[in-house]
C-alpha positions as CSV (number, residue, x, y, z in Angstrom):
1,X,29.5,2.2,196.7
2,X,31.3,3.4,193.6
3,X,34.7,5.0,193.3
4,X,34.7,8.6,192.2
5,X,37.3,9.8,189.7
6,X,38.5,13.2,188.5
7,X,40.1,13.9,185.2
8,X,42.5,16.7,184.3
9,X,42.1,17.8,180.6
10,X,42.8,20.9,178.6
11,X,42.0,20.0,175.0
12,X,39.3,18.5,172.9
13,X,38.5,15.8,175.4
14,X,38.6,12.8,173.1
15,X,40.4,10.7,175.7
16,X,38.1,12.0,178.5
17,X,35.0,11.1,176.4
18,X,36.4,7.6,175.9
19,X,36.9,7.2,179.7
20,X,33.4,8.4,180.4
21,X,31.9,6.1,177.8
22,X,33.9,3.2,179.2
23,X,32.5,3.7,182.7
24,X,29.0,4.9,181.8
25,X,27.3,1.7,183.0
26,X,29.8,0.8,185.7
27,X,28.6,0.3,189.2
28,X,32.2,0.6,190.5
29,X,33.5,3.8,188.9
30,X,31.8,7.2,188.4
31,X,33.5,10.1,186.6
32,X,32.4,13.0,188.7
33,X,34.7,15.9,188.0
34,X,36.7,17.2,185.0
35,X,39.2,19.9,185.7
36,X,40.8,22.2,183.1
37,X,43.1,25.2,183.0
38,X,41.7,26.1,179.6
39,X,38.2,27.8,179.7
40,X,37.8,27.3,176.0
41,X,38.7,23.5,176.0
42,X,36.1,21.5,174.2
43,X,36.3,18.9,176.9
44,X,34.1,21.1,179.0
45,X,31.3,20.7,176.4
46,X,31.8,16.9,176.4
47,X,31.5,16.9,180.2
48,X,28.0,18.3,179.8
49,X,27.0,15.3,177.7
50,X,27.8,13.0,180.6
51,X,26.4,15.4,183.3
52,X,29.9,15.6,184.9
53,X,30.8,18.6,187.0
54,X,33.6,20.8,185.7
55,X,36.1,23.1,187.3
56,X,38.3,25.7,185.5
57,X,41.4,26.7,187.3
58,X,44.4,28.9,186.9
59,X,47.8,27.2,187.2
60,X,48.5,29.3,190.3
61,X,45.8,27.4,192.2
62,X,48.2,24.5,192.5
63,X,50.3,26.7,194.8
64,X,47.4,26.4,197.2
65,X,46.9,22.7,197.6
66,X,44.0,23.3,200.0
67,X,41.8,24.7,197.3
68,X,42.2,21.5,195.2
69,X,42.0,19.3,198.3
70,X,38.7,20.9,199.3
71,X,37.3,20.4,195.8
72,X,38.3,16.8,195.8
73,X,36.8,16.3,199.2
74,X,33.5,17.9,198.1
75,X,33.3,15.5,195.2
76,X,34.5,12.5,197.2
77,X,37.3,11.8,194.7
78,X,39.0,8.5,195.1
79,X,41.2,8.5,192.0
80,X,42.7,11.1,189.6
């Protein structure tokens, strides 16, 4: 069983793409979720290339930890 990771990103997503490429053939790590507070971030387009789910949030969502906790639980996130 592989570990699921989530990535927070808000810009072009070059680092996120590097991480996704690194783990693309891994049987141990799957990038399963990319979160951004910027709905116009190019990282969201890059996520589509890797068939990774995305979630756009407002900073105020962090005041409600349960919303993020439920999202991580749904995607079975092991690491951020």
